KEKE-3310 file (N, C-alpha, C; in steps of 0.2 Angstrom, whole numbers, plus 5000, padded with zeros to 4 digits):
npx = (5004:5003:5009:5000:4988:4987:4983:4970:4953:4955:4950:4955:4959:4973:4979:4979:4995:5008:5019:5026:5035:5044:5051:5066:5062:5050:5053:5057:5050:5043:5031:5028:5031:5020:5009:5011:5008:4995:4988:4991:4994:4987:4973:4973:4976:4969:4965:4960:4971:4982:4977:4979:4992:5003:5019:5019:5010:4996:4989:4975:4974:4968:4967:4981:4996:5008:5012:5026:5033:5045:5050:5059:5057:5064:5062:5066:5060:5049:5036:5028:5022:5007:5008:5015:5028:5021:5009:5016:5024:5014:5008:5018:5023:5011:5009:5021:5018:5006:5011:5014:5003:4995:4983:4984:4984:4988:4998:5014:5022:5036:5043:5055:5060:5066:5073:5065:5056:5042:5027:5015:5018:5021:5008:5001:5007:5004:4990:4989:4994:4984:4973:4978:4979:4966:4961:4967:4963:4969:4975:4984:4994:5004:5019:5032:5041:5054:5065:5078:5093:5095:5100:5103:5095:5085:5073:5061:5060:5053:5048:5039:5031:5023:5010:5002:4989:4991:4980:4973:4979:4986:5001:5015:5029:5045:5053:5045:5042:5039:5043:5034:5025:5017:5021:5015:5011:5003:5000:5006:5024:5037:5031:5031:5045:5049:5041:5045:5059:5057:5052:5062:5073:5068:5062:5051:5037:5028:5016:5010:5018:5014:5015:5012:5008:5000:4989:4990:4983:4969:4969:4977:4970:4958:4965:4969:4957:4952:4954:4965:4981:4992:5009:5019:5021:5025:5029:5037:5048:5062:5074:5065:5056:5066:5075:5066:5062:5074:5078:5067:5070:5083:5080:5071:5079:5076:5073:5068:5058:5055:5043:5046:5037:5025:5026:5020:5023:5021:5021:5026:5034:5043:5049:5055:5064:5073:5078:5085:5094:5090:5085:5068:5064:5071:5066:5058:5042:5027:5014:5011:5010:5019:5015:5017:5010:5002:5004:4993:4983:4984:4976:4965:4970:4974:4961:4955:4964:4962:4948:4949:4951:4964:4971:4969:4976:4983:4995:5000:5017:5027:5036:5040:5054:5063:5076:5092:5094:5092:5093:5086:5079:5075:5064:5066:5058:5063:5066:5077:5087:5090:5100:5092:5097:5100:5101:5118:5120:5111:5101:5092:5093:5086:5072:5061)
npy = (4994:5011:5027:5037:5030:5024:5034:5037:5040:5045:5058:5070:5070:5066:5080:5081:5083:5087:5080:5066:5067:5079:5092:5102:5113:5116:5125:5136:5148:5149:5143:5130:5131:5140:5131:5121:5128:5132:5120:5111:5117:5129:5124:5117:5126:5138:5154:5171:5179:5171:5168:5180:5180:5188:5194:5194:5193:5202:5207:5207:5209:5203:5213:5213:5205:5198:5182:5173:5161:5150:5135:5122:5107:5091:5078:5060:5044:5052:5048:5040:5029:5035:5048:5061:5071:5082:5085:5085:5097:5107:5105:5105:5119:5126:5121:5127:5140:5140:5136:5148:5152:5159:5160:5152:5158:5161:5153:5152:5144:5136:5126:5115:5106:5091:5087:5075:5070:5061:5067:5062:5059:5072:5077:5069:5074:5087:5086:5081:5091:5101:5095:5095:5109:5113:5106:5112:5125:5135:5146:5146:5159:5164:5159:5149:5140:5130:5121:5109:5101:5084:5074:5086:5088:5079:5073:5081:5096:5106:5122:5130:5144:5153:5163:5170:5177:5183:5181:5194:5196:5184:5176:5167:5158:5151:5155:5157:5148:5142:5137:5123:5122:5112:5098:5093:5081:5079:5066:5050:5047:5049:5043:5048:5049:5036:5030:5035:5031:5017:5014:5019:5011:4999:4991:4980:4977:4969:4976:4990:5006:5022:5039:5053:5065:5080:5095:5106:5117:5117:5110:5118:5129:5125:5122:5134:5140:5133:5137:5135:5141:5144:5142:5139:5132:5119:5110:5095:5092:5089:5081:5079:5076:5077:5087:5098:5100:5103:5115:5123:5122:5128:5141:5147:5145:5135:5119:5103:5089:5073:5059:5043:5033:5039:5044:5043:5030:5021:5003:4997:5007:5009:4997:4997:5008:5002:4992:5000:5007:5020:5033:5035:5047:5056:5056:5062:5071:5074:5078:5081:5090:5099:5105:5117:5121:5131:5124:5122:5121:5109:5097:5102:5107:5094:5087:5095:5093:5079:5078:5081:5075:5075:5075:5064:5054:5061:5065:5070:5072:5077:5090:5107:5113:5122:5118:5111:5121:5123:5110:5094:5080:5063:5053:5036:5020:5012:5019:5027:5041:5050:5060:5069:5073:5084:5077:5074:5075:5075:5061:5055:5059:5069:5069:5077)
npz = (5000:4995:5001:4999:4998:5010:5019:5015:5019:5032:5044:5040:5025:5014:5004:4987:4979:4968:4970:4980:4991:5001:4992:4988:4982:4988:4998:4993:4990:4979:4967:4971:4985:4988:4985:4994:5006:5004:5002:5012:5024:5028:5027:5039:5050:5049:5052:5057:5057:5052:5039:5032:5027:5030:5035:5048:5063:5068:5083:5094:5110:5126:5142:5153:5160:5149:5145:5137:5127:5119:5110:5103:5094:5092:5092:5092:5089:5076:5077:5090:5103:5108:5103:5093:5085:5081:5089:5101:5100:5100:5112:5121:5121:5124:5137:5143:5143:5150:5163:5170:5174:5165:5152:5138:5121:5108:5095:5086:5072:5066:5053:5049:5036:5030:5014:5004:5014:5017:5010:5016:5029:5034:5032:5041:5053:5053:5054:5067:5075:5072:5079:5092:5094:5093:5104:5115:5114:5107:5094:5078:5072:5065:5055:5048:5035:5031:5020:5019:5013:5010:5024:5031:5041:5053:5046:5051:5060:5073:5078:5090:5096:5109:5116:5130:5141:5158:5171:5182:5198:5199:5202:5200:5204:5204:5214:5225:5235:5251:5268:5274:5264:5252:5240:5225:5212:5196:5191:5185:5183:5170:5159:5146:5142:5143:5133:5121:5122:5122:5109:5101:5104:5101:5111:5119:5130:5143:5145:5136:5134:5134:5128:5138:5132:5132:5133:5146:5151:5154:5166:5174:5175:5182:5194:5199:5200:5211:5224:5232:5238:5227:5224:5214:5198:5186:5172:5171:5161:5151:5160:5170:5186:5195:5191:5190:5204:5210:5204:5209:5223:5223:5218:5228:5239:5249:5257:5250:5254:5249:5248:5245:5243:5240:5227:5211:5199:5185:5184:5173:5167:5177:5177:5164:5166:5175:5167:5158:5166:5172:5182:5186:5191:5184:5171:5156:5156:5148:5150:5162:5178:5191:5206:5218:5233:5247:5263:5271:5261:5254:5254:5248:5235:5230:5229:5220:5208:5207:5203:5190:5173:5168:5180:5187:5194:5203:5217:5233:5236:5244:5254:5258:5266:5279:5281:5275:5263:5246:5243:5237:5245:5247:5256:5258:5254:5264:5274:5275:5269:5254:5243:5230:5215:5201:5185:5178:5164:5149:5150:5141:5126:5113:5117:5116)
capx = (5000:5007:5008:4994:4982:4987:4980:4963:4948:4956:4946:4958:4962:4979:4977:4983:5000:5012:5025:5025:5039:5046:5056:5069:5058:5045:5055:5061:5046:5039:5024:5028:5030:5013:5005:5012:5005:4988:4984:4993:4995:4981:4967:4973:4977:4966:4963:4960:4978:4986:4975:4981:4998:5008:5025:5019:5003:4994:4985:4971:4975:4964:4972:4984:5003:5009:5017:5028:5038:5047:5053:5061:5056:5068:5061:5067:5057:5044:5030:5029:5016:5003:5009:5020:5031:5016:5005:5021:5026:5009:5006:5024:5023:5005:5011:5026:5014:5001:5014:5014:4996:4992:4978:4987:4980:4990:5005:5017:5025:5041:5044:5061:5058:5071:5071:5063:5051:5035:5021:5010:5021:5020:5001:4999:5010:5000:4983:4990:4995:4978:4969:4980:4978:4959:4959:4970:4959:4974:4975:4990:4993:5010:5023:5037:5043:5061:5067:5085:5094:5095:5105:5105:5091:5082:5066:5057:5061:5047:5048:5033:5031:5016:5008:4995:4988:4990:4974:4974:4980:4990:5008:5018:5037:5050:5056:5040:5041:5040:5043:5028:5022:5016:5023:5010:5011:4996:5000:5012:5030:5041:5028:5033:5052:5050:5037:5050:5065:5055:5051:5069:5077:5065:5060:5044:5036:5021:5011:5012:5020:5012:5017:5007:5008:4993:4989:4988:4980:4962:4970:4980:4964:4955:4969:4970:4951:4950:4954:4972:4986:4997:5015:5023:5019:5030:5029:5043:5050:5069:5077:5060:5054:5072:5077:5061:5062:5081:5077:5063:5074:5088:5077:5068:5083:5073:5074:5062:5058:5050:5041:5046:5031:5020:5028:5017:5026:5018:5025:5030:5039:5048:5053:5059:5069:5078:5082:5090:5098:5088:5080:5062:5063:5074:5063:5054:5035:5024:5007:5010:5013:5021:5012:5018:5004:5002:5003:4986:4978:4987:4971:4960:4973:4974:4955:4954:4967:4958:4942:4950:4953:4971:4974:4965:4981:4988:4997:5005:5023:5033:5035:5045:5057:5068:5083:5096:5092:5094:5094:5080:5081:5070:5064:5065:5053:5067:5066:5083:5086:5095:5099:5089:5101:5099:5106:5124:5119:5104:5101:5088:5093:5080:5066:5056)
capy = (5000:5017:5032:5041:5026:5023:5039:5039:5038:5049:5064:5075:5066:5069:5083:5079:5087:5084:5076:5062:5069:5086:5094:5108:5119:5118:5130:5141:5154:5150:5140:5124:5134:5142:5125:5117:5132:5133:5114:5107:5121:5134:5121:5114:5131:5144:5159:5178:5182:5167:5169:5186:5178:5193:5192:5195:5193:5208:5203:5211:5204:5206:5216:5209:5203:5193:5176:5171:5155:5147:5129:5118:5100:5087:5071:5054:5045:5057:5045:5036:5027:5040:5054:5062:5077:5087:5086:5087:5104:5111:5104:5108:5126:5128:5120:5131:5146:5139:5136:5154:5154:5162:5157:5152:5161:5160:5150:5152:5137:5136:5120:5114:5100:5088:5085:5068:5068:5059:5072:5058:5060:5079:5078:5066:5078:5093:5085:5080:5098:5104:5092:5097:5116:5114:5104:5117:5131:5140:5147:5147:5165:5165:5153:5149:5134:5130:5115:5108:5096:5077:5074:5092:5088:5072:5072:5087:5099:5110:5127:5133:5150:5154:5169:5170:5182:5181:5185:5198:5192:5177:5177:5161:5159:5146:5158:5159:5143:5144:5131:5121:5121:5105:5097:5088:5080:5078:5059:5046:5050:5045:5039:5050:5047:5028:5028:5037:5026:5010:5014:5021:5006:4993:4987:4978:4976:4966:4982:4996:5012:5027:5045:5057:5072:5083:5102:5106:5123:5117:5108:5124:5134:5122:5122:5141:5142:5129:5140:5134:5146:5140:5146:5138:5127:5118:5104:5092:5089:5086:5081:5076:5079:5079:5094:5103:5102:5106:5122:5126:5123:5133:5148:5149:5144:5131:5112:5099:5082:5069:5053:5039:5028:5043:5046:5038:5028:5014:4997:4995:5012:5007:4991:5000:5012:4998:4989:5005:5010:5027:5035:5038:5054:5060:5055:5068:5070:5080:5079:5081:5096:5099:5111:5119:5125:5132:5117:5122:5120:5103:5093:5106:5106:5087:5086:5099:5089:5072:5079:5083:5069:5076:5074:5058:5050:5066:5063:5074:5068:5080:5096:5111:5113:5127:5115:5110:5125:5121:5102:5089:5074:5058:5047:5030:5015:5008:5024:5031:5047:5051:5066:5068:5078:5085:5072:5078:5077:5072:5054:5053:5064:5070:5066:5082)
capz = (5000:4995:5007:4998:4999:5017:5022:5013:5024:5038:5044:5036:5019:5011:4998:4981:4977:4962:4973:4986:4996:5001:4988:4990:4979:4993:5003:4989:4990:4973:4966:4976:4992:4989:4985:5001:5011:5002:5002:5018:5031:5029:5029:5046:5055:5047:5057:5054:5057:5048:5032:5029:5024:5031:5038:5055:5065:5072:5088:5099:5116:5132:5146:5158:5159:5144:5145:5130:5127:5113:5111:5097:5095:5088:5095:5088:5082:5076:5079:5095:5106:5112:5100:5088:5085:5080:5095:5106:5099:5102:5119:5125:5121:5128:5144:5146:5144:5156:5170:5173:5176:5159:5148:5131:5116:5101:5093:5079:5070:5061:5051:5046:5033:5026:5007:5004:5019:5014:5012:5020:5036:5035:5033:5048:5059:5053:5057:5074:5077:5072:5084:5098:5095:5095:5111:5119:5113:5104:5087:5075:5069:5060:5054:5043:5032:5027:5017:5019:5009:5013:5028:5034:5048:5053:5043:5053:5066:5073:5083:5092:5101:5112:5120:5134:5146:5165:5174:5187:5204:5198:5202:5201:5203:5207:5220:5229:5239:5258:5272:5276:5258:5250:5233:5222:5205:5194:5189:5185:5180:5166:5154:5139:5140:5141:5127:5116:5122:5120:5102:5098:5106:5099:5116:5120:5137:5143:5144:5132:5137:5130:5130:5142:5130:5133:5135:5153:5153:5158:5173:5178:5176:5188:5200:5201:5202:5216:5231:5235:5237:5222:5224:5208:5193:5181:5168:5172:5154:5151:5167:5175:5192:5199:5189:5192:5211:5212:5202:5214:5229:5222:5217:5234:5245:5253:5256:5248:5256:5245:5251:5239:5243:5237:5220:5206:5193:5182:5185:5166:5167:5182:5174:5158:5168:5178:5161:5155:5171:5172:5188:5184:5193:5179:5165:5154:5156:5143:5151:5170:5181:5198:5209:5225:5236:5254:5266:5273:5256:5251:5252:5243:5229:5228:5227:5213:5203:5206:5200:5183:5170:5168:5187:5191:5198:5207:5223:5237:5236:5248:5258:5258:5273:5280:5282:5269:5258:5239:5241:5237:5248:5247:5261:5254:5257:5269:5280:5274:5265:5249:5239:5223:5212:5194:5181:5176:5157:5146:5149:5136:5121:5108:5119:5114)
cpx = (5004:5005:5001:4988:4981:4983:4973:4959:4949:4951:4949:4962:4968:4978:4982:4988:5004:5017:5023:5029:5041:5052:5060:5065:5052:5047:5058:5056:5042:5033:5023:5027:5022:5008:5005:5008:4997:4985:4985:4992:4989:4974:4967:4973:4973:4963:4963:4967:4982:4984:4977:4988:5003:5014:5025:5011:5001:4988:4981:4971:4971:4969:4975:4992:5003:5014:5019:5033:5039:5051:5054:5061:5060:5068:5063:5065:5051:5037:5032:5022:5013:5004:5014:5023:5027:5013:5010:5023:5021:5008:5012:5024:5017:5006:5016:5023:5010:5004:5015:5008:4992:4987:4982:4982:4982:4997:5008:5021:5030:5043:5051:5061:5065:5069:5070:5058:5045:5030:5016:5012:5020:5013:4999:5001:5005:4993:4984:4990:4988:4973:4971:4979:4971:4958:4962:4967:4964:4973:4982:4989:4999:5014:5028:5039:5050:5062:5075:5086:5095:5101:5107:5100:5088:5075:5062:5059:5055:5049:5041:5034:5024:5016:5002:4995:4987:4984:4976:4975:4984:4997:5012:5025:5040:5053:5051:5039:5043:5040:5036:5023:5022:5018:5018:5012:5004:4995:5006:5018:5033:5038:5030:5040:5053:5046:5042:5056:5063:5055:5058:5073:5074:5063:5053:5043:5029:5015:5014:5013:5018:5014:5011:5005:5000:4994:4986:4984:4973:4964:4973:4974:4960:4958:4969:4963:4948:4951:4961:4976:4992:5003:5019:5020:5025:5029:5036:5045:5057:5071:5072:5059:5061:5075:5073:5062:5069:5081:5073:5067:5080:5085:5074:5073:5080:5075:5068:5063:5053:5049:5041:5040:5025:5020:5025:5021:5023:5023:5029:5035:5044:5053:5058:5065:5075:5082:5087:5094:5096:5084:5074:5061:5066:5072:5058:5046:5032:5017:5006:5013:5015:5019:5015:5013:5005:5000:4996:4981:4980:4981:4966:4963:4972:4967:4953:4957:4963:4952:4943:4953:4961:4975:4971:4970:4986:4989:5001:5011:5028:5031:5041:5048:5062:5075:5085:5094:5096:5095:5087:5082:5074:5070:5062:5060:5057:5068:5073:5082:5092:5094:5097:5092:5099:5104:5112:5123:5112:5104:5097:5088:5087:5074:5060:5058)
cpy = (5006:5022:5035:5036:5024:5028:5041:5036:5042:5055:5069:5072:5070:5073:5081:5085:5083:5080:5072:5064:5077:5087:5101:5114:5121:5123:5136:5148:5154:5146:5134:5126:5136:5136:5121:5121:5131:5126:5110:5111:5125:5130:5118:5120:5137:5148:5166:5180:5178:5168:5175:5185:5184:5190:5192:5194:5199:5206:5209:5207:5207:5209:5211:5208:5198:5188:5174:5166:5153:5140:5126:5111:5096:5080:5066:5048:5050:5055:5040:5034:5033:5047:5055:5069:5083:5089:5088:5094:5108:5111:5107:5115:5129:5127:5125:5138:5146:5139:5142:5157:5158:5157:5157:5154:5159:5156:5152:5146:5138:5128:5120:5107:5097:5086:5077:5066:5067:5064:5068:5059:5067:5080:5075:5071:5084:5092:5084:5087:5102:5101:5095:5105:5117:5112:5109:5124:5137:5141:5148:5154:5167:5159:5154:5142:5134:5122:5115:5102:5089:5077:5080:5092:5081:5073:5079:5089:5104:5115:5130:5139:5151:5160:5168:5176:5180:5184:5189:5194:5186:5179:5171:5161:5153:5149:5160:5154:5145:5137:5130:5120:5114:5104:5092:5087:5078:5071:5056:5049:5046:5042:5041:5048:5040:5026:5029:5032:5019:5009:5015:5015:4999:4988:4986:4976:4972:4970:4987:5002:5017:5034:5049:5064:5074:5091:5102:5112:5122:5114:5114:5128:5131:5123:5129:5143:5138:5131:5139:5139:5143:5145:5145:5132:5125:5111:5101:5088:5086:5087:5079:5080:5081:5086:5099:5105:5105:5113:5126:5127:5128:5140:5151:5148:5140:5123:5109:5092:5078:5062:5048:5035:5032:5045:5041:5036:5021:5009:4996:5001:5011:5002:4993:5004:5007:4994:4994:5009:5018:5028:5038:5045:5059:5060:5060:5066:5076:5081:5079:5088:5095:5105:5111:5123:5126:5125:5117:5120:5113:5099:5096:5105:5099:5085:5089:5095:5082:5072:5080:5077:5069:5075:5069:5054:5055:5063:5069:5070:5071:5087:5100:5113:5120:5124:5113:5114:5123:5114:5099:5083:5069:5053:5041:5025:5012:5013:5028:5037:5047:5057:5065:5074:5079:5079:5077:5080:5074:5065:5051:5059:5064:5067:5071:5086)
cpz = (5000:5000:5006:5000:5007:5021:5020:5018:5031:5038:5040:5030:5016:5005:4993:4979:4971:4964:4979:4992:4995:4996:4990:4988:4984:4997:4999:4988:4983:4973:4971:4983:4993:4989:4991:5006:5010:5004:5009:5024:5032:5031:5036:5051:5053:5053:5054:5053:5052:5040:5028:5025:5024:5034:5045:5057:5069:5076:5092:5105:5122:5137:5151:5156:5154:5146:5138:5131:5120:5114:5104:5098:5090:5090:5090:5092:5082:5077:5084:5099:5110:5109:5095:5089:5085:5086:5101:5106:5101:5109:5123:5126:5125:5135:5147:5147:5150:5163:5173:5176:5171:5156:5141:5126:5109:5100:5087:5078:5065:5060:5047:5043:5029:5019:5007:5010:5016:5015:5016:5027:5038:5036:5040:5054:5059:5056:5065:5078:5077:5078:5091:5099:5097:5102:5116:5119:5111:5097:5084:5071:5064:5060:5049:5041:5029:5025:5017:5015:5013:5017:5032:5041:5047:5052:5045:5059:5067:5079:5084:5097:5103:5116:5123:5138:5153:5168:5180:5194:5204:5198:5204:5200:5206:5213:5225:5235:5246:5262:5274:5270:5256:5242:5231:5215:5203:5191:5188:5181:5175:5160:5147:5137:5139:5135:5121:5116:5120:5112:5099:5099:5103:5105:5117:5127:5137:5143:5140:5136:5132:5133:5133:5138:5130:5135:5142:5155:5156:5165:5177:5180:5182:5194:5203:5203:5208:5223:5234:5233:5233:5222:5217:5204:5188:5178:5168:5166:5155:5158:5172:5181:5196:5197:5191:5199:5213:5209:5207:5220:5229:5222:5223:5240:5250:5252:5254:5250:5252:5249:5245:5238:5239:5230:5215:5200:5191:5183:5178:5165:5171:5180:5168:5161:5171:5172:5158:5160:5172:5178:5185:5186:5188:5172:5163:5154:5151:5144:5159:5172:5188:5200:5216:5228:5244:5257:5268:5267:5252:5249:5247:5236:5226:5226:5221:5207:5202:5202:5192:5179:5169:5174:5191:5195:5202:5214:5227:5238:5241:5251:5257:5265:5273:5282:5275:5263:5251:5238:5241:5240:5247:5253:5258:5258:5263:5275:5280:5270:5260:5246:5232:5220:5205:5191:5178:5168:5155:5145:5143:5130:5116:5111:5118:5109)
residu = (UNK:UNK:UNK:UNK:UNK:UNK:UNK:UNK:UNK:UNK:UNK:UNK:UNK:UNK:UNK:UNK:UNK:UNK:UNK:UNK:UNK:UNK:UNK:UNK:UNK:UNK:UNK:UNK:UNK:UNK:UNK:UNK:UNK:UNK:UNK:UNK:UNK:UNK:UNK:UNK:UNK:UNK:UNK:UNK:UNK:UNK:UNK:UNK:UNK:UNK:UNK:UNK:UNK:UNK:UNK:UNK:UNK:UNK:UNK:UNK:UNK:UNK:UNK:UNK:UNK:UNK:UNK:UNK:UNK:UNK:UNK:UNK:UNK:UNK:UNK:UNK:UNK:UNK:UNK:UNK:UNK:UNK:UNK:UNK:UNK:UNK:UNK:UNK:UNK:UNK:UNK:UNK:UNK:UNK:UNK:UNK:UNK:UNK:UNK:UNK:UNK:UNK:UNK:UNK:UNK:UNK:UNK:UNK:UNK:UNK:UNK:UNK:UNK:UNK:UNK:UNK:UNK:UNK:UNK:UNK:UNK:UNK:UNK:UNK:UNK:UNK:UNK:UNK:UNK:UNK:UNK:UNK:UNK:UNK:UNK:UNK:UNK:UNK:UNK:UNK:UNK:UNK:UNK:UNK:UNK:UNK:UNK:UNK:UNK:UNK:UNK:UNK:UNK:UNK:UNK:UNK:UNK:UNK:UNK:UNK:UNK:UNK:UNK:UNK:UNK:UNK:UNK:UNK:UNK:UNK:UNK:UNK:UNK:UNK:UNK:UNK:UNK:UNK:UNK:UNK:UNK:UNK:UNK:UNK:UNK:UNK:UNK:UNK:UNK:UNK:UNK:UNK:UNK:UNK:UNK:UNK:UNK:UNK:UNK:UNK:UNK:UNK:UNK:UNK:UNK:UNK:UNK:UNK:UNK:UNK:UNK:UNK:UNK:UNK:UNK:UNK:UNK:UNK:UNK:UNK:UNK:UNK:UNK:UNK:UNK:UNK:UNK:UNK:UNK:UNK:UNK:UNK:UNK:UNK:UNK:UNK:UNK:UNK:UNK:UNK:UNK:UNK:UNK:UNK:UNK:UNK:UNK:UNK:UNK:UNK:UNK:UNK:UNK:UNK:UNK:UNK:UNK:UNK:UNK:UNK:UNK:UNK:UNK:UNK:UNK:UNK:UNK:UNK:UNK:UNK:UNK:UNK:UNK:UNK:UNK:UNK:UNK:UNK:UNK:UNK:UNK:UNK:UNK:UNK:UNK:UNK:UNK:UNK:UNK:UNK:UNK:UNK:UNK:UNK:UNK:UNK:UNK:UNK:UNK:UNK:UNK:UNK:UNK:UNK:UNK:UNK:UNK:UNK:UNK:UNK:UNK:UNK:UNK:UNK:UNK:UNK:UNK:UNK:UNK:UNK:UNK:UNK:UNK:UNK:UNK:UNK:UNK:UNK:UNK:UNK:UNK:UNK:UNK:UNK:UNK:UNK:UNK:UNK:UNK:UNK:UNK:UNK:UNK:UNK:UNK:UNK:UNK:UNK:UNK:UNK:UNK:UNK)
# end
């Protein structure tokens, strides 16, 4: 079955183009560039700003402080259990904006395509981005496409930038933690990193490991509206929970103590980590958040998270201390303590 036939019958059928793969001319600004934009990109992301095809987007924003973030996605493989580079690019930037407490509004998208990339693969990725943007309630307002020669990149790289507005009265920061605060996670850790690594390394397990990639802005909104005093939020991507909490501890000059028994990790993810010799606390997540809230509000925050589908496996996993500032320690199941440090380097390269 050829690539075109394979994608017949999908909700967004592959548009007919004169080529089956990306050509250098698709990035040259001529007729093929226009055809790629008109037939593959605009139908997926049409908006008042994007349809103008100007070199910039002119935006009318609601009042408030603006949160802005940018990220570049180079994940390998580009398709993995539970997602692909397309929804990962949308969700990753939406989440970075949302962790400030902002409501994400618009995205820009930059595509770097390798000559020879099957257009069926590009179409699949664009459809995935369209679905993710709709689910997150954001619109694409500007973008760019470049094509490089064979071997100059690995099939496709995507840059997304996002902008949102922070509601009045919301002020979240890694430097805001106070002794007595509680540390929560919205669900199981390590799912994304192990899903990508299992596909990359050709590993198979008794149970499928799937990426948790998801847009977290609805969960953030629920948490902020739930009555708890939220100090800081972060999505623990590269470097995982360990890196996130070490950054929090350093920024606030506080200590953080974790309870190993309370940290949710799926058995299949834990087993994969043991096979690869990786600490699950250092593995990337793409659909989970870490929240630090006032200690008195810990149960309120937990109840709010548990009521939401994206937080149904949330847990209180630790507390903020006025001892050992800048350090994260974990009380193990045996009652001992160990330091949870940042990984020295990237244990899982090209995970997002």
